[in-house]
C-alpha positions, 0 to 999 in steps of 0.5 A: 327632070328638075333634079337632073337640071339642078345636078347639071348646074351644080356640076358646071358651077363646081367645074367653073369654081375649080377652074377659077381656083386653079388659075388663081393658084397658078397666077399666085405661084407665078407672081411669087416666082417672078418676085423671087426672080426679080429679087435675085436679078436686081443686083445684076441690073442695078447699075444699068437701071441707075444709068437709065434713070440718070439719062431720063433725068438729063433728057428731061432737063435738056429736051426743052433746049432741043425742042426750041432749036428744032422749032427754029428749023434745026434738025433734031440730031443736029440740035443735039450735037450743037447742044453738047458741043456748046456745053462741053466747050463752056465746061472746058473754058471753065475748067481751063480758067479754074484749073490754074487756080486749083493747081496754084492752091495745090502747089502752095499746100505741097510747098508748105507740107514737107514730105519728111520732117519731125519738126516741120510746118505741119507740126508747128501748126498743130502745136499752135492749134493745141496751145490755143485749144488747151486754153478752153479744152485741155483734154482735146489735143491733136497728135501729129502722129495721128495726122501722119497716119491719116495722111499715110492712109489717104495716100495708100488709098490713091489707087482705089480713088483713081479706080473709083474715079475712072469707073465713075467717069465711064459710067458718066460716058454711058449715061451721056450716050444713053441720053443722046439716044433718048434725045434723038429717038425719045419721041419715037420710043415714047410713042411706041411705049404708049402705043402698047397701052389700051385705048381707054388708058391712052390719054391717062398715060400721055398725061403721066408721061408729060407731067412726069417730064415737067416735074423732073425739069422743074425740080432740076431747074430749081436745084440749079437755081439753089446751087447757083444761090449757094455758090454766089453767097459763098463767093461773096462771103469769102470776099467779105472776109478778105475785105473786112478781116483781111482773111487772105483766103485765096481762090474764093471763086473755086471754093464757092463753086465747090460749095454750089455744086455740092449743094445738090446733096441736100443739107450736106453739100454747102458744108463742102466749101467750109473745109477747103476754105479753112485749109486755105486760110490755115496755110495762107496765114501760117506764121501771121500773128494777126491771123493767129490772134483771130484763130486763123479766121476759122470761126469767121469761115464757119459762121459765114458758111452756117449763114449760107446754109441757113439761108439756103435751107430755110428760104431758097431751097424750100421755096424754089424746090417746093414751088417747082414741084408744087410741094409744101416746104415741110413736105420737101424736108420730110421726103428728103429725111426719108430718102436719107435712109438710102444714103446720098442717092436717096436724098438726091432722088427723094423729091423728084421720086415723090413728085413722080409718084404724086403725078401717077397717083393723081392721074390714075385717080382722075382716070378712075373718076372719069371712068365712073362718071362715064359708066354712071 
């Protein structure tokens, strides 16, 4: 009797083992197939995922303003419409005021650069620059033919540039449309999503959603403060160059604004103001012997933007961004360096991405500790 019972137990154990092994193998194969399918399918959804991520970021930034309007008694849909109307009106006013200055600068450049000339303004300017450089680096010379090739190549790519710009504009419109849906129905979507989570993880999921939004909002607020700081410093610096050295750099507000907006790209953006400032200085001061004796104020412009860069990278951005994301400034720098492996987008998303990962990890660990304490 005992032998029969032992044999029956062994048979049940073997069947249970085989069943568990079979389920494990099936799940493993399904996981591998799912990963392969995801890998093959990702290229088709990359653009959509990017738009959704950017819409989520914009929603996190705009939501506090919409919540404030809603608290004042304005319906949420109307609050969203009012926000975008006011925002686009302000942007339109800025463009309307800045466009004439930009057109004026383009007109000056167009007048100074003849379309066909073998001994025109550009060749004269290059000749003077080569003569000055030859005093220090005789082997370094700029060939007018090379400049002509670069210019020709640029204009040949105008079609591609226009197409890329239109594509970016259409993507921006889709992002805005998705953002509007998130702002109007975001709470309902979030409730439905969290409602799918088991009860024991409900509080943890709610905390993750709230703190993730808080992290994104704080980060972008910090970025805007840093960008504003760079823009203001650049504008002041250009005005100082005009006042102290009579550098004759027109459009300082436009150039400073470009530097401030480009500051969103960490460690690279502020230099975006250097090139237009140098170009404007060269063409505005062409033929002026005093400006030529100061090397057309190129060293002054470079030094000024380096100072702006140093102040931003070592004081403003690390303190503002690290304070907003509750990260050490060194962590911010390291995360951005790691993100640079994926280009500009990686640098832009590195810090908020790390902040979100940190929040999720912290909440999961807190949930595990609370579960163990409850069980114990």
